[in-house]
C-alpha positions as CSV (number, residue, x, y, z in Angstrom):
1,M,6.1,-31.2,45.3
2,T,6.6,-27.6,46.3
3,D,7.5,-25.0,43.7
4,D,11.0,-24.7,45.0
5,A,11.6,-28.5,45.0
6,E,10.1,-28.7,41.5
7,I,12.3,-26.0,40.1
8,D,15.4,-27.5,41.8
9,A,14.6,-30.9,40.3
10,L,14.1,-29.4,36.8
11,I,17.3,-27.4,37.0
12,R,19.2,-30.6,37.6
13,Q,17.8,-32.1,34.4
14,F,19.3,-29.5,32.1
15,P,23.1,-29.4,31.6
16,A,22.9,-25.7,30.8
17,L,21.4,-24.9,34.2
18,R,23.3,-27.3,36.5
19,A,26.2,-24.9,37.2
20,F,23.7,-22.4,38.7
21,D,23.9,-22.5,42.5
22,G,21.7,-19.5,43.5
23,R,18.0,-19.2,44.0
24,P,15.9,-19.0,40.9
25,E,14.2,-15.6,40.4
26,R,10.5,-15.6,39.6
27,M,9.7,-13.4,36.7
28,G,6.4,-12.3,35.0
29,G,3.8,-14.3,33.2
30,L,0.0,-14.3,33.1
31,T,-0.5,-18.0,32.4
32,N,3.0,-19.6,32.8
33,R,5.6,-19.7,35.5
34,V,8.9,-18.1,34.4
35,Y,12.2,-18.1,36.3
36,R,15.6,-16.6,35.7
37,V,18.2,-19.2,36.4
38,G,21.6,-17.5,36.0
39,D,22.1,-16.6,32.4
40,A,19.0,-18.7,31.3
41,V,15.2,-18.4,31.6
42,L,13.2,-21.4,32.5
43,R,9.5,-21.4,31.4
44,L,7.0,-23.9,32.9
45,P,3.5,-24.1,31.1
46,G,0.5,-22.9,33.0
47,K,-2.5,-24.9,34.1
48,G,-4.9,-25.6,31.2
49,T,-2.7,-24.2,28.5
50,E,-2.5,-27.5,26.8
51,E,-6.2,-27.0,25.7
52,Y,-5.3,-24.2,23.3
53,I,-1.5,-23.9,22.9
54,D,0.4,-25.9,20.2
55,R,3.7,-26.3,21.9
56,A,5.4,-27.8,18.8
57,N,4.5,-24.7,16.8
58,E,5.7,-22.5,19.7
59,A,9.1,-24.2,19.8
60,A,9.6,-24.0,16.1
61,A,8.5,-20.3,16.0
62,A,10.8,-19.4,19.0
63,Q,13.8,-21.0,17.3
64,A,13.0,-19.3,13.9
65,A,12.6,-15.9,15.7
66,A,16.0,-16.4,17.4
67,V,17.6,-17.1,14.0
68,A,15.9,-13.9,12.7
69,G,17.6,-12.0,15.5
70,V,14.5,-10.8,17.3
71,S,14.2,-13.3,20.1
72,P,16.7,-15.0,22.6
73,E,18.5,-18.2,21.8
74,V,16.4,-21.4,22.5
75,I,18.5,-23.7,24.7
76,H,15.8,-26.4,25.2
77,A,12.2,-26.8,24.1
78,D,10.1,-29.8,24.8
79,P,6.8,-29.8,22.9
80,A,5.5,-32.7,25.0
81,S,5.9,-31.0,28.4
82,G,5.9,-27.4,27.3
83,I,9.1,-26.7,29.2
84,M,11.4,-24.2,27.5
85,V,14.8,-22.8,28.4
86,T,16.1,-19.7,26.6
87,R,19.1,-17.4,27.0
88,F,18.6,-14.5,29.4
89,I,19.3,-11.1,27.8
90,P,21.0,-8.7,30.2
91,G,20.6,-4.9,30.2
92,T,16.9,-4.9,29.1
93,V,13.8,-3.3,30.5
94,T,10.6,-5.3,30.4
95,M,8.1,-3.1,28.7
96,S,4.7,-1.8,29.9
97,P,2.3,0.9,28.6
98,T,4.1,3.3,30.9
99,A,7.5,2.3,29.6
100,F,6.4,2.7,26.0
101,K,5.4,6.3,26.8
102,A,8.5,7.1,28.9
103,R,11.2,5.5,26.7
104,P,11.8,7.7,23.6
105,G,11.7,5.8,20.3
106,S,10.3,2.5,21.8
107,P,7.3,2.3,19.5
108,A,9.7,2.6,16.5
109,R,12.1,0.0,18.0
110,A,9.2,-2.4,18.4
111,A,8.1,-1.8,14.9
112,R,11.5,-2.4,13.5
113,A,11.7,-5.7,15.4
114,F,8.4,-6.7,13.8
115,A,9.6,-5.6,10.4
116,R,12.7,-7.8,10.8
117,L,10.6,-10.8,11.9
118,H,8.0,-10.3,9.1
119,A,10.7,-10.0,6.4
120,S,12.8,-13.0,7.7
121,G,11.3,-15.5,5.4
122,A,10.6,-17.9,8.3
123,R,7.7,-20.3,7.9
124,F,5.9,-20.9,11.2
125,P,4.0,-24.2,11.3
126,A,0.7,-22.8,12.4
127,R,-1.6,-20.3,10.7
128,F,-3.2,-17.7,13.0
129,E,-6.7,-17.4,11.7
130,L,-8.8,-14.9,13.7
131,F,-12.3,-16.1,13.1
132,A,-11.3,-19.8,13.4
133,M,-9.7,-19.0,16.7
134,I,-12.9,-17.3,17.9
135,D,-14.9,-20.3,17.0
136,D,-12.4,-22.6,18.7
137,Y,-12.5,-20.5,21.9
138,L,-16.3,-20.4,21.9
139,R,-16.4,-24.2,21.6
140,L,-13.9,-24.5,24.5
141,L,-16.0,-22.2,26.6
142,S,-19.2,-24.1,25.7
143,G,-17.9,-26.9,27.9
144,K,-17.3,-24.6,30.8
145,D,-19.7,-22.8,33.2
146,M,-18.8,-19.4,31.9
147,A,-21.1,-16.6,30.7
148,L,-20.1,-14.4,27.8
149,P,-20.3,-10.6,28.1
150,E,-23.8,-9.4,27.3
151,G,-24.1,-8.7,23.5
152,Y,-21.0,-10.7,22.5
153,H,-22.8,-12.7,19.8
154,D,-24.4,-9.5,18.5
155,V,-21.0,-7.9,18.1
156,L,-19.6,-11.1,16.5
157,R,-22.4,-10.9,13.9
158,E,-21.5,-7.3,13.2
159,A,-17.9,-8.4,12.7
160,E,-19.0,-10.3,9.6
161,V,-18.5,-7.1,7.7
162,V,-14.8,-7.2,8.8
163,R,-14.5,-10.8,7.7
164,A,-15.9,-9.9,4.3
165,A,-13.7,-6.8,3.9
166,L,-10.5,-8.8,4.8
167,A,-11.6,-11.6,2.4
168,A,-12.2,-9.1,-0.5
169,R,-8.5,-9.1,-1.4
170,E,-5.7,-11.6,-0.7
171,L,-4.0,-10.7,2.6
172,P,-0.2,-10.8,3.0
173,L,1.1,-13.6,5.2
174,A,4.2,-13.4,7.3
175,P,5.7,-15.0,10.4
176,C,3.9,-13.1,13.2
177,H,4.1,-13.0,17.0
178,C,0.3,-12.5,17.3
179,D,0.3,-11.8,21.1
180,P,2.3,-8.6,21.5
181,L,1.7,-7.9,25.2
182,C,3.9,-5.1,26.4
183,E,5.6,-7.6,28.8
184,N,6.7,-9.7,25.8
185,F,9.0,-6.8,24.7
186,L,12.5,-6.3,26.2
187,D,14.1,-3.0,25.4
188,T,17.8,-2.2,25.6
189,G,17.3,1.4,24.5
190,S,18.7,0.7,21.1
191,R,17.1,-2.6,20.2
192,M,13.8,-4.3,21.1
193,W,13.7,-8.1,21.7
194,I,10.4,-10.1,21.6
195,V,9.7,-13.2,23.7
196,D,6.8,-15.7,24.2
197,W,5.8,-17.4,20.9
198,E,2.7,-19.4,22.2
199,Y,0.2,-17.8,19.8
200,S,2.6,-17.3,16.9
201,G,1.7,-18.2,13.3
202,M,1.6,-17.1,9.7
203,N,-0.7,-14.0,9.7
204,D,-1.3,-10.6,8.3
205,P,1.6,-8.5,9.7
206,M,-0.7,-5.7,10.5
207,W,-2.2,-7.8,13.3
208,D,1.0,-7.5,15.2
209,L,1.0,-3.7,14.9
210,G,-2.7,-3.3,15.7
211,D,-2.5,-5.6,18.7
212,L,0.6,-3.9,20.1
213,S,-1.1,-0.5,19.8
214,V,-4.0,-1.8,21.9
215,E,-1.8,-3.6,24.5
216,A,0.4,-0.5,24.9
217,G,-2.4,2.0,24.8
218,F,-0.7,3.9,22.0
219,D,-2.0,7.4,21.2
220,D,-2.2,8.8,17.6
221,A,1.4,10.0,17.8
222,Q,2.7,6.6,18.9
223,D,0.7,4.9,16.2
224,A,2.2,7.2,13.6
225,E,5.8,6.6,15.0
226,M,5.2,2.8,14.9
227,M,3.8,2.8,11.3
228,Q,6.4,5.2,10.0
229,A,9.3,3.1,11.4
230,Y,7.7,-0.2,10.2
231,F,7.3,1.0,6.6
232,N,10.3,3.3,6.6
233,G,7.9,5.9,5.3
234,P,4.2,6.5,5.0
235,A,1.8,3.6,5.3
236,S,-0.9,3.1,2.7
237,P,-4.6,3.7,3.7
238,R,-5.2,-0.1,3.3
239,D,-2.3,-0.9,5.7
240,W,-3.5,1.8,8.2
241,G,-7.0,0.4,7.9
242,R,-6.0,-3.2,8.7
243,M,-4.0,-2.0,11.6
244,V,-6.9,-0.1,13.1
245,I,-9.5,-2.9,12.3
246,Y,-7.3,-5.4,14.1
247,K,-7.4,-3.3,17.2
248,A,-11.0,-4.1,17.6
249,M,-10.7,-7.7,16.4
250,C,-7.9,-8.6,18.9
251,D,-10.1,-7.3,21.7
252,L,-13.0,-9.5,20.4
253,L,-10.7,-12.5,20.4
254,W,-8.8,-11.9,23.7
255,T,-12.1,-11.3,25.5
256,L,-12.7,-15.1,25.1
257,W,-9.1,-15.9,26.1
258,G,-9.7,-14.0,29.4
259,L,-12.8,-16.0,30.0
260,I,-10.9,-19.2,29.5
261,Q,-8.4,-18.1,32.1
262,L,-11.3,-17.3,34.5
263,A,-12.8,-20.8,33.9
264,N,-9.4,-22.4,34.5
265,Q,-9.1,-20.4,37.8
266,N,-5.9,-18.6,36.8
267,P,-5.1,-16.4,39.8
268,A,-2.7,-14.1,37.9
269,D,-5.3,-11.4,37.2
270,D,-9.0,-10.4,37.6
271,F,-9.9,-12.0,34.3
272,R,-13.6,-11.1,34.5
273,T,-12.7,-7.4,34.5
274,Y,-10.1,-8.1,31.8
275,A,-12.7,-9.8,29.5
276,D,-15.4,-7.2,30.1
277,G,-13.0,-4.3,29.5
278,R,-11.7,-5.9,26.3
279,F,-15.2,-6.4,25.0
280,A,-16.3,-2.8,25.9
281,R,-13.3,-1.4,24.1
282,C,-14.0,-3.5,21.0
283,R,-17.6,-2.4,20.9
284,A,-16.7,1.2,21.3
285,L,-14.2,1.2,18.4
286,M,-16.5,-0.7,16.1
287,G,-19.1,2.0,16.7
288,T,-17.0,4.9,15.5
289,G,-17.0,6.6,12.1
290,D,-13.3,6.0,11.8
291,F,-13.9,2.2,11.9
292,A,-16.2,2.4,9.0
293,R,-13.8,4.5,7.0
294,H,-10.9,2.1,7.6
295,L,-13.1,-0.8,6.6
296,A,-13.8,0.9,3.3
297,A,-10.1,1.5,2.8
298,I,-9.4,-2.2,3.3
299,A,-11.9,-3.3,0.7
300,A,-11.2,-0.4,-1.8
């Protein structure tokens, strides 16, 4: 079945979409196929995503985030097929690193959306556990013909000090997005919406801020704007430290994710370059004096 025929057949399945008589508009997505269908958005899962995405958790998280007022209404979510239909939000700009620099106040708006999510009291079914996910991704890659970047296991051993520092004191847990790609943010200029809850789970909220800083390429001023807006005041050294430490750790994790996409022959990007770039950035940050200082602040 061609893409057009498949989409037309799916549209006829959903009462909320049947009145649409135009041509679906292909939208973004690195792993999934996403289409605007009138005032709704239809998401079809990408090849191989069933290996590492918990669709039941995603559906529950998307619905909870919509109730919290940070994500669009969920019209339909089928954990078995991974098909999801959500409400289209008009008048928004899909964010990018360039847009985060060009749109005044956007780091603060993203931070306030995260603060609203984290304080919502929602309980996502899954727990996002960094080192367990790294282990899972390594096991998945062990069954594929895919080489890790040179020195990956050396850096992973060095990251044991991060694991120890994070474990030294109990971490706060909150409902987190956990995959804040710029493209998962939709900005109206006064409010930021967040979409795509595939990797969501209960997590340290500083992960969301650190990962967004990496994805958007924030400079020091943007980091300061984000943290000030999130805490509605100065952040503690421990909160700052965890945000910075997670910048390196998200790159360590998403390096493996990129290799999984490469192994699954995902054509959406040059995932070898993606993985190598992520790993190089992780290694560089872990080698700085600031990294050691923030580690000390976490454990203090």
